[in-house]
C-alpha positions as CSV (number, residue, x, y, z in Angstrom):
1,M,92.8,133.7,111.5
2,K,96.7,132.8,111.3
3,D,97.3,129.4,109.8
4,Y,98.2,126.8,112.5
5,L,97.6,123.3,113.3
6,I,96.2,121.3,116.6
7,K,97.7,117.9,117.8
8,A,95.1,116.2,120.4
9,L,94.2,113.1,121.8
10,A,90.5,112.1,122.2
11,F,88.4,109.3,123.8
12,D,91.1,108.9,126.6
13,G,93.9,108.2,124.4
14,Q,91.8,105.8,122.0
15,V,92.2,108.3,119.2
16,R,95.0,110.8,118.0
17,A,94.0,113.8,115.9
18,Y,95.2,116.5,113.8
19,S,93.4,119.5,112.2
20,C,94.6,122.9,110.6
21,V,93.5,126.0,108.9
22,A,95.6,126.6,105.9
23,T,94.1,129.4,103.9
24,E,97.2,132.0,104.0
25,M,99.5,128.7,103.5
26,V,97.7,127.6,100.5
27,N,97.0,131.0,99.0
28,V,100.9,131.6,98.8
29,A,101.5,128.6,97.1
30,V,98.6,129.0,94.5
31,Q,99.8,132.7,94.0
32,K,103.6,131.2,93.3
33,Q,102.3,128.5,91.0
34,D,99.6,130.5,89.1
35,T,97.3,127.8,89.7
36,W,93.8,127.8,88.1
37,P,91.0,126.7,90.4
38,T,91.0,122.9,90.1
39,A,94.5,122.9,90.1
40,S,94.5,125.2,93.2
41,A,92.1,122.7,95.2
42,A,94.3,119.7,94.2
43,L,97.7,121.5,95.4
44,G,96.1,122.9,98.6
45,R,94.6,119.7,99.5
46,S,97.8,117.9,98.8
47,M,99.7,120.2,101.1
48,M,97.3,120.1,104.0
49,A,97.4,116.4,104.1
50,S,101.4,116.5,103.9
51,T,101.3,119.5,106.4
52,M,99.5,117.1,108.9
53,M,101.6,114.3,108.0
54,G,104.7,116.5,108.6
55,A,103.6,117.2,112.3
56,M,103.7,113.6,113.1
57,L,107.5,113.6,112.7
58,K,109.9,114.9,115.3
59,G,113.2,117.0,115.3
60,E,114.8,117.8,112.0
61,A,112.8,115.0,110.3
62,K,111.0,115.5,106.8
63,L,108.9,114.1,104.2
64,T,108.2,114.2,100.5
65,V,105.0,113.2,99.1
66,K,104.5,112.4,95.4
67,I,101.0,112.1,93.7
68,E,101.0,110.9,90.1
69,G,97.3,110.0,88.8
70,G,97.7,110.2,85.4
71,G,95.4,113.3,85.2
72,P,96.1,116.3,83.4
73,I,97.6,118.0,86.4
74,G,100.4,115.9,86.1
75,A,102.5,115.0,89.3
76,I,102.0,116.9,92.5
77,I,105.1,117.0,94.8
78,V,104.9,118.7,98.1
79,D,107.9,118.9,100.9
80,S,106.9,119.1,104.7
81,N,108.7,119.0,107.6
82,A,108.1,118.6,111.5
83,K,108.1,122.6,112.3
84,G,104.7,123.0,110.2
85,Q,106.8,124.3,107.1
86,S,105.8,122.9,103.5
87,R,106.1,123.7,99.9
88,G,104.3,122.2,97.0
89,Y,103.9,122.5,93.1
90,V,101.8,121.0,90.5
91,T,103.2,120.2,87.0
92,N,100.7,121.7,84.9
93,P,99.0,124.4,87.0
94,H,96.6,125.5,84.4
95,V,93.8,123.1,84.9
96,H,90.4,123.9,85.6
97,F,87.2,122.1,85.0
98,D,83.1,122.7,85.4
99,L,82.0,121.9,88.6
100,N,81.2,118.1,89.4
101,E,77.9,116.3,90.1
102,Q,78.0,117.4,93.7
103,G,78.8,121.2,92.6
104,K,82.4,120.9,93.9
105,L,85.7,121.5,92.2
106,D,86.3,118.4,89.9
107,V,89.8,117.5,91.7
108,A,89.4,114.0,90.8
109,R,89.3,114.6,87.2
110,A,92.3,116.7,87.5
111,V,94.4,114.4,89.4
112,G,93.1,111.0,87.9
113,N,93.0,107.9,89.7
114,N,95.5,105.9,87.5
115,G,98.5,105.9,89.4
116,Y,100.1,106.3,93.0
117,L,100.5,108.3,96.2
118,S,104.2,107.8,97.5
119,V,105.9,109.1,100.6
120,V,109.4,109.5,101.5
121,K,110.2,110.1,105.0
122,D,113.7,111.3,106.1
123,I,113.7,110.7,109.8
124,G,117.6,110.7,110.3
125,M,118.3,106.9,109.6
126,R,120.8,105.6,106.7
127,E,117.6,105.0,104.6
128,P,114.4,106.8,104.0
129,F,111.3,104.9,105.0
130,T,109.1,104.9,101.7
131,G,105.4,103.9,101.0
132,S,103.5,103.7,98.0
133,V,99.8,103.0,97.4
134,P,97.7,103.0,94.6
135,I,95.3,106.1,94.0
136,V,91.4,105.1,94.4
137,S,89.6,108.1,94.1
138,G,91.9,111.3,93.0
139,E,89.8,113.1,95.6
140,L,93.0,113.2,97.4
141,G,91.1,112.5,101.3
142,E,90.3,109.1,100.6
143,D,93.6,108.8,98.7
144,F,95.6,109.9,101.8
145,T,93.3,107.7,104.0
146,Y,94.2,104.7,102.0
147,Y,97.5,105.5,102.2
148,F,97.7,105.3,106.2
149,V,95.5,102.1,106.3
150,S,97.7,100.4,104.0
151,S,101.1,101.5,103.8
152,E,101.4,102.5,107.6
153,Q,98.2,100.0,109.1
154,T,96.3,103.3,110.8
155,P,93.1,103.2,110.6
156,S,92.2,106.7,109.7
157,S,90.0,109.3,108.3
158,V,91.5,112.2,106.5
159,G,89.3,115.1,105.3
160,V,90.6,118.4,102.8
161,G,89.1,121.2,101.5
162,V,89.8,124.3,99.5
163,L,87.1,127.0,98.7
164,V,88.3,129.2,95.6
165,N,87.0,132.8,95.1
166,P,86.3,134.1,91.7
167,D,89.4,135.8,91.6
168,H,91.2,132.4,92.2
169,S,92.3,133.3,95.7
170,V,91.8,131.0,98.2
171,L,88.8,131.7,100.5
172,A,89.3,128.8,103.0
173,A,91.4,126.1,103.2
174,G,91.7,123.2,105.8
175,G,91.9,119.5,107.2
176,F,91.8,116.9,109.6
177,V,93.5,113.7,110.1
178,I,91.6,111.4,112.8
179,Q,93.7,107.9,113.9
180,L,92.4,105.0,115.9
181,L,95.0,103.8,118.1
182,P,95.2,99.9,119.1
183,G,92.1,99.1,121.3
184,A,90.0,101.7,120.3
185,S,86.5,100.7,121.4
186,D,83.6,99.8,118.7
187,A,81.7,102.5,120.4
188,V,84.3,105.3,119.8
189,I,84.3,104.1,116.4
190,T,80.8,104.2,115.9
191,E,80.8,107.6,117.3
192,I,83.1,109.0,115.0
193,E,81.7,107.4,111.9
194,N,78.3,109.1,112.9
195,R,79.7,112.5,113.7
196,L,81.8,112.0,110.0
197,K,78.7,111.7,108.2
198,S,77.0,114.7,109.8
199,I,79.3,117.5,109.7
200,P,79.6,120.0,106.6
201,P,82.6,119.6,104.4
202,I,85.8,121.0,106.2
203,S,86.2,124.0,103.9
204,K,82.6,125.1,105.0
205,L,83.8,125.0,108.6
206,V,86.9,126.9,108.0
207,E,85.0,129.6,105.8
208,L,82.6,129.8,108.9
209,G,85.5,130.8,110.9
210,M,85.9,127.6,112.9
211,P,89.5,127.3,114.4
212,P,91.3,124.0,114.4
213,E,90.1,123.1,117.8
214,E,86.5,123.4,116.9
215,I,87.0,121.4,114.0
216,L,87.9,118.4,116.2
217,Y,85.2,119.2,118.8
218,S,82.9,119.0,115.9
219,L,84.4,115.7,114.9
220,M,84.4,114.2,118.2
221,G,82.7,116.1,120.9
222,E,84.7,118.9,123.0
223,E,84.3,116.9,126.3
224,N,86.3,113.8,124.3
225,V,89.4,116.2,122.9
226,K,92.7,116.8,124.7
227,I,94.5,119.6,123.0
228,L,98.5,118.5,123.2
229,E,100.1,121.0,121.2
230,K,99.3,124.2,118.7
231,M,101.6,124.7,115.8
232,P,102.0,127.4,113.3
233,I,102.4,126.3,109.9
234,E,103.5,128.1,106.8
235,F,104.7,128.0,102.9
236,A,108.2,127.8,103.3
237,C,110.7,127.2,100.5
238,T,114.4,126.2,101.1
239,C,115.8,127.5,97.8
240,S,118.7,129.6,97.5
241,K,121.4,130.8,95.3
242,E,123.9,128.8,97.0
243,R,121.9,125.8,96.9
244,I,121.7,126.2,92.8
245,A,125.0,126.7,92.9
246,N,126.1,123.6,94.4
247,A,123.7,122.0,91.6
248,I,125.6,123.3,88.9
249,I,128.6,122.2,90.5
250,S,127.4,118.7,90.3
251,L,126.8,118.8,86.7
252,G,130.6,118.5,86.1
253,K,132.8,121.0,84.0
254,K,131.8,120.0,80.5
255,E,128.2,120.9,81.4
256,I,129.5,124.1,82.9
257,R,131.8,124.9,80.2
258,E,128.8,124.8,77.8
259,M,127.1,127.0,79.9
260,I,129.7,129.6,79.7
261,D,130.9,129.3,75.9
262,E,127.6,128.7,74.4
263,D,125.1,130.8,76.6
264,G,127.2,133.2,78.4
265,G,125.8,132.9,81.7
266,A,122.9,130.8,83.3
267,E,119.2,131.3,84.8
268,T,117.1,128.9,86.6
269,S,114.1,128.8,88.8
270,C,112.6,127.1,91.6
271,H,109.7,124.6,90.8
272,F,108.3,125.3,94.3
273,C,108.2,129.1,94.4
274,N,109.3,130.4,90.8
275,D,111.8,132.4,92.2
276,K,114.9,132.8,89.3
277,F,118.4,132.7,90.1
278,H,120.7,133.9,87.6
279,F,124.5,133.2,87.3
280,S,127.1,135.4,84.9
281,K,129.9,134.3,82.9
282,E,132.3,135.0,85.7
283,E,130.3,133.4,88.2
284,L,130.1,130.2,86.5
285,E,133.8,130.7,85.8
286,E,134.1,130.4,89.5
287,L,131.9,127.6,89.8
288,Y,134.1,125.9,86.8
289,S,137.1,126.3,89.1
290,Q,135.5,124.1,92.1
291,V,134.7,121.3,90.4
């Protein structure tokens, strides 16, 4: 199944909902990052939640999510936009633990729960919107739920899950966001709560081949869901040699001259995709002349 995301309304406009299958997107990310299984699950969960948040934006808007929980994985950074494109990385990709008491990858231990989840949204205004909340569990689904409730005052439920194969590839990755809109009835809230308690983990539904539409049907009942849009999602990095060159120019003449005289060139790599960019002595001289 190709990765995609669904936007929907439910219960006659009382609920807004998103769901995605992102196995391929997460696979690309973990391969580029060379993450170990627990780190893969943390990165994948973060990317899916961020991708669904990006889908809530419009036009050229974009956002950056930063998760710093104090755990051994270090910071998790994800960029997402309104077009279904995301990229992400973890500071320490080689983190893995034994399964937790529930028999699942111990993401909370890797992420930690002594820190913050921050979101910076660039929606084309003069100043970006920034929201930050304490990390409540490190499981990430609960942390994004808390972000929506505390920072955006939107009662929500976020579920994200990743299953990792023995060879460290991703077997299944998927997620959902359900948000109550103003005026949602107690009966609707109760029905959703009861369904959330009874359905299997989201990653298991994806492993069974359930597409995003059916995930939402399981959560709210097919008769209650109105699909609004289907959007492809993918790992997409915006790095390029031109961007790196502009960054080098911004360092100033002194720094560039040191690169030329001491190193005879420069090489750097992108945090997100690990692509390497080499600049020869001659190329640095050209950049030096542009400062």
